[in-house]
N, C-alpha and C positions, 0 to 999 in steps of 0.2 A: 555352623556359621551363626554368629550373633546377629541380633536385630540391627545393631549399628552398622556392622559390615554389610548387611543386605541393603541398608539405606544408602550407604556410600556407593556401593556398586550400582544401585539403581540410578543415583544421581549422575554417576559417571557415564552410564549407558545412555541416559536421556540427553546429556550434554553432547555426547558423540553423535547421536542421532540428529540433534538440532544442528550441529555443525555440518553434517553431511547434507541435510535438507537445505540449509542456507547456502551452501556452495552450489547446489544444483539449480536453485532459483535466483541466484544473485545476478543483478544486471551489471555488476562492476567488472573491471579488468582483473585478470588473474593476480597480478602483482599487488594491486590494491587489496584484493580479498585476502591474500596470504598475509599481508601486513596486519589487517584487522584481526585475522585469526591468531597470529602470533601475539598481538597486543592483548587480546582477550585471554589467551592461554596464560600469559604472564600475570595478568590481573587475577585470574582464577587460581593459579598456583600460589600467589601471595596470600589470597584469602584462605585457601586450604591450609597453608602453613600456619597462619594465625589461628585457625580453628583447631588444628592439631596441638599447637602450643597451649591453647586454653584447655583442651581436654587433658593434656599431660598434667597441668596444674590441678585440675579437678581430681585426677587419679591419685596424685600425691596427697591431696587433702584427705581423700577417702582412706588411703593407706595409713596415714597418720592417725585418723580417727579410729580405725579398726585396731591398729597397734595399741593405742591408748586403752581402748576397751578390753582388749585381750590381756593387757597388763593388769587392769583392774580385776578381771575375772580370775587371773592367776593369783593375785594377792588375796582375794576372797577365799579361793580354794585352799591356799596355804594356811590362812587363818582358821578355816574350818577343820583342816587336817590337824593343826596344833591343838585345837579345842577338843577334837575327838581323841587325840593321843593322850592329852592330859586327863580326860575323863576316864580312859581305860587304865591309867596308872594307879 
């Protein structure tokens, strides 16, 4: 399990614990509390979706950088191979 997934699971666990404690000590009526929870969940889901979208962009950028670097390394290896081959001829 990666550090990022541990952090995400930790945040989710803390959020669930906070919701449970909030429901136990809330002085509001049940229907009002459910509406607040639903609204909070929608807000959180939207923020989480935005976060995931940003991370996907980051991963694509990293992938493109690594691919470009790998292509450069392959070109250099090919040049060295040709140089060694010409030297042996």
